[in-house]
Structure formats: structure tokens, C-alpha cells
C-alpha angles and dihedrals in degrees: 000000000000122000120242089224127079092220142340094272090056090052090051092050093050093047092048093052092048094049092046092052094047093045090052093050110122093213117094105253147145132222129201140149131243130198117241136167086260091055133258115349124201116223127195118187133184140162131049121353112276118268118199095221095048126072120255116217110233117194118203110189125213135244114326091001134107144160094292092063095038099059096112095060092035089057092049091051093045092057087073108024144011106283129195124188119199125201106223114235113244092030127097110277141066101315129087112307101224135084130178122258091225137027094029095149096063091035092057092042092055091044091056091047090055093043091053091050090054100042109029122062096199140353122355136206105206119210110198127182121201104311087014089059091055090048091051090053093046092053115097096190114145088213090074109096096164143012130208107195116195115197086329126205118212099063102074136357114276117251118234114189121201093255091051091046091050092049091048094050091049090050092051097039098046110016105204128145088247093057091044092052091049091054095045092048087063090052097057132062118271110278096019117125120239108228113244091224090057091051090052092048097048091047089055090048092054091049097045110024146060105233115220127227124247115272121256119255112283121247116272091233090058093048091049089056091054095059091088092078119067110258133193120189118200123187136172120246089225098045106143094195099043107024116190095251089061106033096041096061091041092055091047094047100040103033101025095233139098119253123230115240120212114205095200099050143078125184096311096073094154091060099034102043112018090153091060089053091054090048092052091051090049091053092056098041097042092042091055095048 
């Protein structure tokens, strides 16, 4: 299995930045690692002490993301409920650095099942962004009582327009903060600010990591089996990878629900609209109580 990092020094630099960011977080939290079949998995938890009868919110970040760059939304979620953030193996962060070349959907699904068993004492509401959304759908865990899917992969192929492709190639080929900012500007809604810390992070990723491609759409039989748990899909009106005219019909056809459209968001919903993420979680938890 290939490593996400270009070399050991790159891995060290990424880990150091992640640890520094988490250590500096002003929200009371704890971090530890668990062993899984996919390798070591980093766990960051915050909020009230876990209660077996109450759902824990489990955040699964997307491609190139992790707990260290999801602290803003994690803090907002933790103000109300126990919140756990998992670094996805094979993505830049504090978890194992390798991912399989084939069969990633089932591999990630089983990884999340095992991670939930080891970190959550009872039911879980899984919040998955982009790749994390596909992982949440691939996971068959009976602990999952609800899913909040944010601009989720796994339902339809992602769209890559020529301007986005050009910006991506420039970001990968010459990783400067200017090229990173240009790419991220296309991933947020017009007028939204790109956080400086995200620019710094994604520049480091381009310099140190092999970015993975988006997963293929999941099988219809698998998606049909996931309809038992309450699901909310949230997408940005200005999402360049999953524009409303593509993701909306796919959600309706493949999950049997209507997606929620956020006017002030693009693909980076976690950064642009953390309040909407909290609201979506509330709708599932309160609705189930």
C-alpha cells in the first residue's frame, strides 16, 4: 500500500503541524490513538463526557483534511454534545499513512466500524464531509443512528471544470501560497474568505503529500441498505465539484431524500457554514429523541 507522504521528513512536518494545532486549541479536549485493521487511528474528543444512551457526534473529514484543520466546527459541535474527530488513515494527519490501491470503499467502511466500536460507547451520528461522506455511507456499523453528509462523495462522480483543473495542477506542480489561495477561492462561495490557516495547511499538503482521487459512486445496493438510518445531505449552492444540478438529483434518486442547499457555501461547508452543520446534527438528534 502506498504512503500518502513523499518521504519521512514530509511525514514529520505534517505530524508536527497537526500536533501543534491541536495542542493550541482553546477547547478542552483529549487526543489518543487506537489500533485498527487499517493501522493506527488518531482520535480527538471534546465536549461533555460520553453517555451510553446519548449519541456521540463523530466527524470524518474529507480528502487532505483531518482533526487539526477541523477544530472550528468540532468546537461548535462540542458545545452541545460529545464530539469525536477521526483522522482518516491514508490521508495527511496523525493516523496511519497508507491506503490500499483497490477496494478502498469496503476498507474504509470496515475501518469506521472498528473505530466507532473503540471510541463511542453507544449510538453515533456520523458527520462526513466529501470523502468522509462516502466513508460514512460505506460503513455498515449498527451504532450509526444518523448521518449528516456534507457535499458527499460516493453518490455521483465529481465534476472538475477546466478552471478548477488548471488551479489544481498549478497547486500540485508549484505549491505556493498564491496557487493554494487560487484553488481554495474556487472551492468557497463568492465573497467568502479563505482562512489563512487553511491556505498554510494545503500548501504543506501539496509540498509533502500525494493527494488521492475522489472515490467512485457507491453501489446502489449498498446505498439502499443505508436508508434505515436518518440521513441529512447538505451541499453548497456554489460547490464546484458537486454543483446542485448534479448532486440534488443523485441524492433524490439514490438516497430517496431531498438535499439541503446552502446559499452561502461552496465545497468547504465545514469552514464556510459551521452553524449549518450544527443545525443539521440538531435536526437528527432532536428528531430522534
